[in-house]
PQR file with spaces between the fields and no chain letter, atoms N, CA, C, O and H, PARSE charges and radii, in Angstrom:
ATOM       1  N    MET     1      43.734    2.994    4.451 -0.4000 1.5000
ATOM       2  CA   MET     1      44.724    3.319    5.139 -0.0000 2.0000
ATOM       3  C    MET     1      45.029    4.912    5.190  0.5500 1.7000
ATOM       4  O    MET     1      45.096    5.686    4.235 -0.5500 1.4000
ATOM       5  N    VAL     2      45.296    5.348    7.403 -0.4000 1.5000
ATOM       6  CA   VAL     2      45.056    6.789    7.324 -0.0000 2.0000
ATOM       7  C    VAL     2      46.103    7.020    7.462  0.5500 1.7000
ATOM       8  O    VAL     2      46.882    6.351    8.142 -0.5500 1.4000
ATOM       9  H    VAL     2      45.242    4.719    8.179  0.4000 1.0000
ATOM      10  N    ARG     3      46.386    8.099    6.802 -0.4000 1.5000
ATOM      11  CA   ARG     3      47.738    9.141    5.868 -0.0000 2.0000
ATOM      12  C    ARG     3      48.106    9.840    8.035  0.5500 1.7000
ATOM      13  O    ARG     3      47.318   10.015    8.965 -0.5500 1.4000
ATOM      14  H    ARG     3      45.753    8.643    6.251  0.4000 1.0000
ATOM      15  N    PRO     4      49.754   10.022    7.917 -0.5600 1.5000
ATOM      16  CA   PRO     4      50.203   10.399    8.386  0.2800 2.0000
ATOM      17  C    PRO     4      49.647   11.920    9.450  0.5500 1.7000
ATOM      18  O    PRO     4      49.119   12.581    8.556 -0.5500 1.4000
ATOM      19  N    TYR     5      49.553   12.407   10.190 -0.4000 1.5000
ATOM      20  CA   TYR     5      49.029   13.630   10.771 -0.0000 2.0000
ATOM      21  C    TYR     5      49.374   14.557    9.796  0.5500 1.7000
ATOM      22  O    TYR     5      48.714   15.004    8.858 -0.5500 1.4000
ATOM      23  H    TYR     5      49.982   11.870   10.916  0.4000 1.0000
ATOM      24  N    GLU     6      50.585   14.790   10.186 -0.4000 1.5000
ATOM      25  CA   GLU     6      51.417   15.775    9.582 -0.0000 2.0000
ATOM      26  C    GLU     6      51.636   15.979    7.779  0.5500 1.7000
ATOM      27  O    GLU     6      52.506   16.771    7.416 -0.5500 1.4000
ATOM      28  H    GLU     6      51.121   14.427   10.948  0.4000 1.0000
ATOM      29  N    GLU     7      50.784   15.208    6.684 -0.4000 1.5000
ATOM      30  CA   GLU     7      50.740   14.887    5.474 -0.0000 2.0000
ATOM      31  C    GLU     7      48.610   15.589    5.608  0.5500 1.7000
ATOM      32  O    GLU     7      48.076   15.961    4.563 -0.5500 1.4000
ATOM      33  H    GLU     7      50.078   14.564    6.979  0.4000 1.0000
ATOM      34  N    GLN     8      47.894   15.619    6.794 -0.4000 1.5000
ATOM      35  CA   GLN     8      46.888   15.617    6.556 -0.0000 2.0000
ATOM      36  C    GLN     8      46.663   16.920    6.868  0.5500 1.7000
ATOM      37  O    GLN     8      45.761   17.490    6.255 -0.5500 1.4000
ATOM      38  H    GLN     8      48.327   15.317    7.643  0.4000 1.0000
ATOM      39  N    TYR     9      47.371   17.602    7.800 -0.4000 1.5000
ATOM      40  CA   TYR     9      47.658   19.320    8.714 -0.0000 2.0000
ATOM      41  C    TYR     9      49.192   19.517    8.746  0.5500 1.7000
ATOM      42  O    TYR     9      49.993   19.326    9.662 -0.5500 1.4000
ATOM      43  H    TYR     9      48.104   17.139    8.298  0.4000 1.0000
ATOM      44  N    PRO    10      49.334   19.872    7.715 -0.5600 1.5000
ATOM      45  CA   PRO    10      50.451   20.558    7.522  0.2800 2.0000
ATOM      46  C    PRO    10      50.833   22.321    8.547  0.5500 1.7000
ATOM      47  O    PRO    10      50.216   23.382    8.646 -0.5500 1.4000
ATOM      48  N    ALA    11      52.212   21.770    9.142 -0.4000 1.5000
ATOM      49  CA   ALA    11      52.419   23.343    9.882 -0.0000 2.0000
ATOM      50  C    ALA    11      51.985   24.132    9.837  0.5500 1.7000
ATOM      51  O    ALA    11      51.313   24.122    8.805 -0.5500 1.4000
ATOM      52  H    ALA    11      52.713   20.908    9.062  0.4000 1.0000
ATOM      53  N    SER    12      51.804   25.526   10.648 -0.4000 1.5000
ATOM      54  CA   SER    12      52.337   26.673    9.374 -0.0000 2.0000
ATOM      55  C    SER    12      52.583   27.031    9.815  0.5500 1.7000
ATOM      56  O    SER    12      52.264   27.315   10.969 -0.5500 1.4000
ATOM      57  H    SER    12      52.350   25.534   11.486  0.4000 1.0000
ATOM      58  N    PRO    13      54.038   27.503    8.616 -0.5600 1.5000
ATOM      59  CA   PRO    13      55.413   28.071    8.480  0.2800 2.0000
ATOM      60  C    PRO    13      55.308   28.995    9.766  0.5500 1.7000
ATOM      61  O    PRO    13      56.187   28.938   10.626 -0.5500 1.4000
ATOM      62  N    ALA    14      54.504   29.623    9.853 -0.4000 1.5000
ATOM      63  CA   ALA    14      54.592   31.044   10.797 -0.0000 2.0000
ATOM      64  C    ALA    14      55.107   30.517   12.488  0.5500 1.7000
ATOM      65  O    ALA    14      55.724   31.195   13.310 -0.5500 1.4000
ATOM      66  H    ALA    14      53.791   29.669    9.154  0.4000 1.0000
ATOM      67  N    ALA    15      54.423   28.561   12.678 -0.4000 1.5000
ATOM      68  CA   ALA    15      54.157   28.230   13.801 -0.0000 2.0000
ATOM      69  C    ALA    15      56.242   28.563   14.786  0.5500 1.7000
ATOM      70  O    ALA    15      56.828   29.088   15.733 -0.5500 1.4000
ATOM      71  H    ALA    15      53.922   28.011   12.010  0.4000 1.0000
ATOM      72  N    TYR    16      56.425   27.608   13.341 -0.4000 1.5000
ATOM      73  CA   TYR    16      57.915   27.834   13.300 -0.0000 2.0000
ATOM      74  C    TYR    16      59.516   28.412   12.186  0.5500 1.7000
ATOM      75  O    TYR    16      60.613   27.856   12.126 -0.5500 1.4000
ATOM      76  H    TYR    16      55.949   27.182   12.571  0.4000 1.0000
ATOM      77  N    HIS    17      59.036   29.693   11.446 -0.4000 1.5000
ATOM      78  CA   HIS    17      59.957   30.314   11.612 -0.0000 2.0000
ATOM      79  C    HIS    17      59.253   31.793   11.695  0.5500 1.7000
ATOM      80  O    HIS    17      58.212   32.164   11.152 -0.5500 1.4000
ATOM      81  H    HIS    17      58.145   30.146   11.494  0.4000 1.0000
ATOM      82  N    PRO    18      60.000   32.399   12.406 -0.5600 1.5000
ATOM      83  CA   PRO    18      59.072   33.607   12.767  0.2800 2.0000
ATOM      84  C    PRO    18      59.424   34.515   11.526  0.5500 1.7000
ATOM      85  O    PRO    18      60.532   34.382   11.007 -0.5500 1.4000
ATOM      86  N    GLN    19      58.456   35.499   10.997 -0.4000 1.5000
ATOM      87  CA   GLN    19      58.408   35.953   10.377 -0.0000 2.0000
ATOM      88  C    GLN    19      59.274   38.140   10.831  0.5500 1.7000
ATOM      89  O    GLN    19      58.812   38.896   11.685 -0.5500 1.4000
ATOM      90  H    GLN    19      57.556   35.606   11.419  0.4000 1.0000
ATOM      91  N    PRO    20      59.995   38.323   10.275 -0.5600 1.5000
ATOM      92  CA   PRO    20      60.385   39.687   10.310  0.2800 2.0000
ATOM      93  C    PRO    20      59.283   40.157   10.220  0.5500 1.7000
ATOM      94  O    PRO    20      58.275   39.722    9.662 -0.5500 1.4000
ATOM      95  N    GLN    21      59.558   41.523   11.056 -0.4000 1.5000
ATOM      96  CA   GLN    21      58.685   42.476   11.376 -0.0000 2.0000
ATOM      97  C    GLN    21      58.612   43.696   10.030  0.5500 1.7000
ATOM      98  O    GLN    21      59.576   43.938    9.304 -0.5500 1.4000
ATOM      99  H    GLN    21      60.377   41.876   11.509  0.4000 1.0000
ATOM     100  N    PRO    22      57.027   44.473    9.893 -0.5600 1.5000
ATOM     101  CA   PRO    22      57.440   45.216    9.513  0.2800 2.0000
ATOM     102  C    PRO    22      57.377   46.663   10.031  0.5500 1.7000
ATOM     103  O    PRO    22      56.552   47.226   10.751 -0.5500 1.4000
ATOM     104  N    ALA    23      58.916   47.242    9.223 -0.4000 1.5000
ATOM     105  CA   ALA    23      59.677   48.070   10.086 -0.0000 2.0000
ATOM     106  C    ALA    23      58.695   49.224   10.634  0.5500 1.7000
ATOM     107  O    ALA    23      59.013   50.075   11.465 -0.5500 1.4000
ATOM     108  H    ALA    23      59.585   46.784    8.637  0.4000 1.0000
ATOM     109  N    GLY    24      57.270   49.069    9.924 -0.4000 1.5000
ATOM     110  CA   GLY    24      56.691   50.950   11.253 -0.0000 2.0000
ATOM     111  C    GLY    24      55.377   50.179   12.607  0.5500 1.7000
ATOM     112  O    GLY    24      54.273   50.675   12.836 -0.5500 1.4000
ATOM     113  H    GLY    24      57.012   48.378    9.250  0.4000 1.0000
ATOM     114  N    GLU    25      55.889   49.053   13.214 -0.4000 1.5000
ATOM     115  CA   GLU    25      55.925   48.172   14.009 -0.0000 2.0000
ATOM     116  C    GLU    25      56.579   48.380   14.498  0.5500 1.7000
ATOM     117  O    GLU    25      57.763   48.274   14.178 -0.5500 1.4000
ATOM     118  H    GLU    25      56.786   48.651   13.028  0.4000 1.0000
ATOM     119  N    ALA    26      55.826   49.091   16.306 -0.4000 1.5000
ATOM     120  CA   ALA    26      56.797   49.129   16.706 -0.0000 2.0000
ATOM     121  C    ALA    26      57.319   47.474   17.704  0.5500 1.7000
ATOM     122  O    ALA    26      56.632   46.454   17.744 -0.5500 1.4000
ATOM     123  H    ALA    26      54.864   49.177   16.566  0.4000 1.0000
ATOM     124  N    ARG    27      58.658   47.669   18.385 -0.4000 1.5000
ATOM     125  CA   ARG    27      58.181   46.212   19.035 -0.0000 2.0000
ATOM     126  C    ARG    27      58.373   46.158   20.417  0.5500 1.7000
ATOM     127  O    ARG    27      58.985   46.913   21.173 -0.5500 1.4000
ATOM     128  H    ARG    27      59.216   48.498   18.353  0.4000 1.0000
ATOM     129  N    LEU    28      57.395   44.572   20.720 -0.4000 1.5000
ATOM     130  CA   LEU    28      56.966   45.105   22.477 -0.0000 2.0000
ATOM     131  C    LEU    28      58.308   44.633   23.261  0.5500 1.7000
ATOM     132  O    LEU    28      59.497   44.332   23.157 -0.5500 1.4000
ATOM     133  H    LEU    28      56.898   43.959   20.106  0.4000 1.0000
ATOM     134  N    PRO    29      57.219   44.800   24.109 -0.5600 1.5000
ATOM     135  CA   PRO    29      58.521   45.272   25.482  0.2800 2.0000
ATOM     136  C    PRO    29      58.482   43.762   25.689  0.5500 1.7000
ATOM     137  O    PRO    29      57.486   43.067   25.489 -0.5500 1.4000
ATOM     138  N    ALA    30      59.688   43.319   26.116 -0.4000 1.5000
ATOM     139  CA   ALA    30      60.558   41.909   26.496 -0.0000 2.0000
ATOM     140  C    ALA    30      59.318   41.394   27.248  0.5500 1.7000
ATOM     141  O    ALA    30      58.694   40.605   26.539 -0.5500 1.4000
ATOM     142  H    ALA    30      60.498   43.883   26.279  0.4000 1.0000
ATOM     143  N    ALA    31      58.481   41.685   29.066 -0.4000 1.5000
ATOM     144  CA   ALA    31      57.746   41.127   29.325 -0.0000 2.0000
ATOM     145  C    ALA    31      56.310   40.745   28.473  0.5500 1.7000
ATOM     146  O    ALA    31      55.247   40.177   28.726 -0.5500 1.4000
ATOM     147  H    ALA    31      58.988   42.327   29.642  0.4000 1.0000
ATOM     148  N    ASP    32      56.844   41.300   27.505 -0.4000 1.5000
ATOM     149  CA   ASP    32      55.245   40.851   26.114 -0.0000 2.0000
ATOM     150  C    ASP    32      55.631   40.089   25.044  0.5500 1.7000
ATOM     151  O    ASP    32      54.786   39.503   24.368 -0.5500 1.4000
ATOM     152  H    ASP    32      57.707   41.760   27.299  0.4000 1.0000
ATOM     153  N    GLN    33      56.994   40.012   24.764 -0.4000 1.5000
ATOM     154  CA   GLN    33      58.041   38.970   24.269 -0.0000 2.0000
ATOM     155  C    GLN    33      57.558   37.915   24.992  0.5500 1.7000
ATOM     156  O    GLN    33      56.505   37.282   24.909 -0.5500 1.4000
ATOM     157  H    GLN    33      57.681   40.489   25.313  0.4000 1.0000
ATOM     158  N    GLY    34      58.354   37.849   25.599 -0.4000 1.5000
ATOM     159  CA   GLY    34      58.725   36.846   26.728 -0.0000 2.0000
ATOM     160  C    GLY    34      56.974   35.627   27.337  0.5500 1.7000
ATOM     161  O    GLY    34      56.863   34.433   27.617 -0.5500 1.4000
ATOM     162  H    GLY    34      59.209   38.364   25.666  0.4000 1.0000
ATOM     163  N    GLU    35      55.957   36.817   27.281 -0.4000 1.5000
ATOM     164  CA   GLU    35      54.845   36.070   27.276 -0.0000 2.0000
ATOM     165  C    GLU    35      54.119   35.394   25.765  0.5500 1.7000
ATOM     166  O    GLU    35      53.488   34.337   25.766 -0.5500 1.4000
ATOM     167  H    GLU    35      56.047   37.786   27.054  0.4000 1.0000
ATOM     168  N    ILE    36      54.327   36.129   24.683 -0.4000 1.5000
ATOM     169  CA   ILE    36      54.013   35.420   23.698 -0.0000 2.0000
ATOM     170  C    ILE    36      55.253   34.341   23.213  0.5500 1.7000
ATOM     171  O    ILE    36      55.073   33.804   22.120 -0.5500 1.4000
ATOM     172  H    ILE    36      54.840   36.988   24.682  0.4000 1.0000
ATOM     173  N    ASP    37      56.374   34.028   23.889 -0.4000 1.5000
ATOM     174  CA   ASP    37      57.422   33.213   23.206 -0.0000 2.0000
ATOM     175  C    ASP    37      56.696   31.311   24.109  0.5500 1.7000
ATOM     176  O    ASP    37      56.649   30.136   23.744 -0.5500 1.4000
ATOM     177  H    ASP    37      56.520   34.464   24.777  0.4000 1.0000
ATOM     178  N    ASP    38      56.126   32.423   25.867 -0.4000 1.5000
ATOM     179  CA   ASP    38      55.770   30.591   26.453 -0.0000 2.0000
ATOM     180  C    ASP    38      54.837   30.383   25.881  0.5500 1.7000
ATOM     181  O    ASP    38      54.661   29.177   25.707 -0.5500 1.4000
ATOM     182  H    ASP    38      56.164   33.377   26.164  0.4000 1.0000
ATOM     183  N    ILE    39      53.688   31.359   25.247 -0.4000 1.5000
ATOM     184  CA   ILE    39      52.553   29.822   24.578 -0.0000 2.0000
ATOM     185  C    ILE    39      52.564   29.677   22.827  0.5500 1.7000
ATOM     186  O    ILE    39      51.710   29.150   22.114 -0.5500 1.4000
ATOM     187  H    ILE    39      53.831   32.339   25.389  0.4000 1.0000
ATOM     188  N    ARG    40      53.827   30.332   22.443 -0.4000 1.5000
ATOM     189  CA   ARG    40      54.496   29.484   21.533 -0.0000 2.0000
ATOM     190  C    ARG    40      54.715   28.436   22.412  0.5500 1.7000
ATOM     191  O    ARG    40      53.765   27.775   22.831 -0.5500 1.4000
ATOM     192  H    ARG    40      54.521   30.760   23.023  0.4000 1.0000
ATOM     193  N    ALA    41      55.508   28.279   22.638 -0.4000 1.5000
ATOM     194  CA   ALA    41      55.756   26.733   23.406 -0.0000 2.0000
ATOM     195  C    ALA    41      54.623   25.972   23.825  0.5500 1.7000
ATOM     196  O    ALA    41      54.113   25.107   23.113 -0.5500 1.4000
ATOM     197  H    ALA    41      56.279   28.816   22.298  0.4000 1.0000
ATOM     198  N    SER    42      54.333   26.191   24.647 -0.4000 1.5000
ATOM     199  CA   SER    42      52.395   25.937   24.706 -0.0000 2.0000
ATOM     200  C    SER    42      52.099   25.567   24.113  0.5500 1.7000
ATOM     201  O    SER    42      51.473   24.554   24.427 -0.5500 1.4000
ATOM     202  H    SER    42      54.747   26.894   25.226  0.4000 1.0000
ATOM     203  N    LEU    43      52.150   25.799   23.057 -0.4000 1.5000
ATOM     204  CA   LEU    43      51.345   25.765   21.577 -0.0000 2.0000
ATOM     205  C    LEU    43      51.574   24.406   20.785  0.5500 1.7000
ATOM     206  O    LEU    43      50.778   23.550   20.399 -0.5500 1.4000
ATOM     207  H    LEU    43      52.658   26.621   22.802  0.4000 1.0000
ATOM     208  N    ARG    44      53.260   24.548   20.664 -0.4000 1.5000
ATOM     209  CA   ARG    44      54.274   23.470   20.414 -0.0000 2.0000
ATOM     210  C    ARG    44      53.678   21.943   20.723  0.5500 1.7000
ATOM     211  O    ARG    44      53.585   20.893   20.086 -0.5500 1.4000
ATOM     212  H    ARG    44      53.907   25.243   20.978  0.4000 1.0000
ATOM     213  N    GLU    45      53.443   22.253   21.612 -0.4000 1.5000
ATOM     214  CA   GLU    45      53.574   21.151   22.976 -0.0000 2.0000
ATOM     215  C    GLU    45      51.837   20.891   22.664  0.5500 1.7000
ATOM     216  O    GLU    45      51.448   19.886   22.069 -0.5500 1.4000
ATOM     217  H    GLU    45      53.519   23.106   22.129  0.4000 1.0000
ATOM     218  N    PHE    46      51.400   21.392   22.900 -0.4000 1.5000
ATOM     219  CA   PHE    46      49.842   20.963   23.154 -0.0000 2.0000
ATOM     220  C    PHE    46      49.699   20.499   20.633  0.5500 1.7000
ATOM     221  O    PHE    46      48.643   20.892   20.137 -0.5500 1.4000
ATOM     222  H    PHE    46      51.716   22.209   23.384  0.4000 1.0000
ATOM     223  N    ARG    47      49.971   20.315   20.367 -0.4000 1.5000
ATOM     224  CA   ARG    47      49.999   20.552   18.496 -0.0000 2.0000
ATOM     225  C    ARG    47      50.460   18.672   18.343  0.5500 1.7000
ATOM     226  O    ARG    47      49.837   17.792   17.749 -0.5500 1.4000
ATOM     227  H    ARG    47      50.829   19.996   20.769  0.4000 1.0000
ATOM     228  N    GLU    48      51.935   18.559   19.234 -0.4000 1.5000
ATOM     229  CA   GLU    48      52.079   17.170   19.939 -0.0000 2.0000
ATOM     230  C    GLU    48      51.110   16.543   20.145  0.5500 1.7000
ATOM     231  O    GLU    48      50.519   15.656   19.529 -0.5500 1.4000
ATOM     232  H    GLU    48      52.441   19.274   19.716  0.4000 1.0000
ATOM     233  N    ALA    49      50.943   17.122   21.187 -0.4000 1.5000
ATOM     234  CA   ALA    49      50.598   15.244   21.485 -0.0000 2.0000
ATOM     235  C    ALA    49      49.291   15.382   21.137  0.5500 1.7000
ATOM     236  O    ALA    49      48.629   14.426   21.541 -0.5500 1.4000
ATOM     237  H    ALA    49      51.423   17.843   21.686  0.4000 1.0000
ATOM     238  N    VAL    50      48.421   16.508   20.322 -0.4000 1.5000
ATOM     239  CA   VAL    50      47.425   15.483   19.581 -0.0000 2.0000
ATOM     240  C    VAL    50      47.369   14.892   18.625  0.5500 1.7000
ATOM     241  O    VAL    50      46.416   14.172   18.327 -0.5500 1.4000
ATOM     242  H    VAL    50      48.959   17.284   19.995  0.4000 1.0000
ATOM     243  N    ARG    51      48.560   15.100   17.814 -0.4000 1.5000
ATOM     244  CA   ARG    51      49.851   14.796   16.788 -0.0000 2.0000
ATOM     245  C    ARG    51      49.816   12.507   17.337  0.5500 1.7000
ATOM     246  O    ARG    51      49.538   11.353   17.011 -0.5500 1.4000
ATOM     247  H    ARG    51      49.334   15.685   18.056  0.4000 1.0000
ATOM     248  N    GLU    52      50.334   13.404   18.285 -0.4000 1.5000
ATOM     249  CA   GLU    52      50.394   11.936   19.559 -0.0000 2.0000
ATOM     250  C    GLU    52      48.939   10.749   19.779  0.5500 1.7000
ATOM     251  O    GLU    52      48.881    9.519   19.769 -0.5500 1.4000
ATOM     252  H    GLU    52      50.561   14.341   18.550  0.4000 1.0000
ATOM     253  N    LEU    53      47.846   11.884   19.976 -0.4000 1.5000
ATOM     254  CA   LEU    53      46.592   10.878   19.713 -0.0000 2.0000
ATOM     255  C    LEU    53      46.228   10.404   19.324  0.5500 1.7000
ATOM     256  O    LEU    53      45.727    9.311   19.586 -0.5500 1.4000
ATOM     257  H    LEU    53      47.892   12.883   19.984  0.4000 1.0000
ATOM     258  N    THR    54      46.304   11.122   18.282 -0.4000 1.5000
ATOM     259  CA   THR    54      45.700   10.895   16.297 -0.0000 2.0000
ATOM     260  C    THR    54      46.659    9.925   16.116  0.5500 1.7000
ATOM     261  O    THR    54      46.030    8.882   15.940 -0.5500 1.4000
ATOM     262  H    THR    54      46.711   12.010   18.070  0.4000 1.0000
ATOM     263  N    GLU    55      47.835    9.700   16.064 -0.4000 1.5000
ATOM     264  CA   GLU    55      48.495    8.422   15.885 -0.0000 2.0000
ATOM     265  C    GLU    55      47.928    6.989   16.313  0.5500 1.7000
ATOM     266  O    GLU    55      47.700    5.958   15.679 -0.5500 1.4000
ATOM     267  H    GLU    55      48.347   10.548   16.207  0.4000 1.0000
ATOM     268  N    ASN    56      47.829    7.265   17.316 -0.4000 1.5000
ATOM     269  CA   ASN    56      48.167    6.725   18.201 -0.0000 2.0000
ATOM     270  C    ASN    56      46.240    5.555   18.090  0.5500 1.7000
ATOM     271  O    ASN    56      46.100    4.390   18.462 -0.5500 1.4000
ATOM     272  H    ASN    56      48.014    8.102   17.830  0.4000 1.0000
ATOM     273  N    ARG    57      45.276    6.370   17.542 -0.4000 1.5000
ATOM     274  CA   ARG    57      44.533    6.652   17.367 -0.0000 2.0000
ATOM     275  C    ARG    57      43.619    5.594   16.371  0.5500 1.7000
ATOM     276  O    ARG    57      42.533    5.017   16.436 -0.5500 1.4000
ATOM     277  H    ARG    57      45.390    7.316   17.240  0.4000 1.0000
ATOM     278  N    SER    58      45.203    5.760   15.035 -0.4000 1.5000
ATOM     279  CA   SER    58      44.405    5.171   13.862 -0.0000 2.0000
ATOM     280  C    SER    58      44.574    4.132   13.623  0.5500 1.7000
ATOM     281  O    SER    58      43.954    3.464   12.794 -0.5500 1.4000
ATOM     282  H    SER    58      46.085    6.228   14.982  0.4000 1.0000
ATOM     283  N    ARG    59      46.027    3.573   14.757 -0.4000 1.5000
ATOM     284  CA   ARG    59      46.687    2.536   14.996 -0.0000 2.0000
ATOM     285  C    ARG    59      45.487    0.984   16.080  0.5500 1.7000
ATOM     286  O    ARG    59      45.725   -0.180   16.404 -0.5500 1.4000
ATOM     287  H    ARG    59      46.531    4.115   15.430  0.4000 1.0000
ATOM     288  N    ARG    60      44.131    2.039   16.277 -0.4000 1.5000
ATOM     289  CA   ARG    60      43.786    0.904   17.415 -0.0000 2.0000
ATOM     290  C    ARG    60      43.134   -0.157   16.538  0.5500 1.7000
ATOM     291  O    ARG    60      42.512    0.451   15.666 -0.5500 1.4000
ATOM     292  H    ARG    60      43.938    2.984   16.014  0.4000 1.0000
ATOM     293  N    ARG    61      43.050   -0.962   16.440 -0.4000 1.5000
ATOM     294  CA   ARG    61      41.610   -1.688   16.162 -0.0000 2.0000
ATOM     295  C    ARG    61      39.750   -1.743   16.694  0.5500 1.7000
ATOM     296  O    ARG    61      39.405   -2.601   17.507 -0.5500 1.4000
ATOM     297  H    ARG    61      43.555   -1.457   17.148  0.4000 1.0000
ATOM     298  N    TYR    62      39.008   -1.020   16.280 -0.4000 1.5000
ATOM     299  CA   TYR    62      37.564   -1.224   17.417 -0.0000 2.0000
ATOM     300  C    TYR    62      36.516   -2.624   16.879  0.5500 1.7000
ATOM     301  O    TYR    62      35.577   -2.355   16.129 -0.5500 1.4000
ATOM     302  H    TYR    62      39.288   -0.323   15.620  0.4000 1.0000
ATOM     303  N    PHE    63      36.680   -3.669   17.185 -0.4000 1.5000
ATOM     304  CA   PHE    63      36.630   -4.895   17.096 -0.0000 2.0000
ATOM     305  C    PHE    63      36.807   -5.880   16.931  0.5500 1.7000
ATOM     306  O    PHE    63      35.955   -6.719   17.224 -0.5500 1.4000
ATOM     307  H    PHE    63      37.442   -3.887   17.794  0.4000 1.0000
């Protein structure tokens, strides 16, 4: 039996829980932060699509 995707490939904690910045690091400009947030959202959508594809393929029978 194939294990669920989440058990095989646990998500990185950094992907869901933003880590505090080190004290010496400067804040990114708002425009850069917005772009980073867009990339993170896109990555979440991609991961979800891959998970769904994996689950759908694991349910198929090829004979």
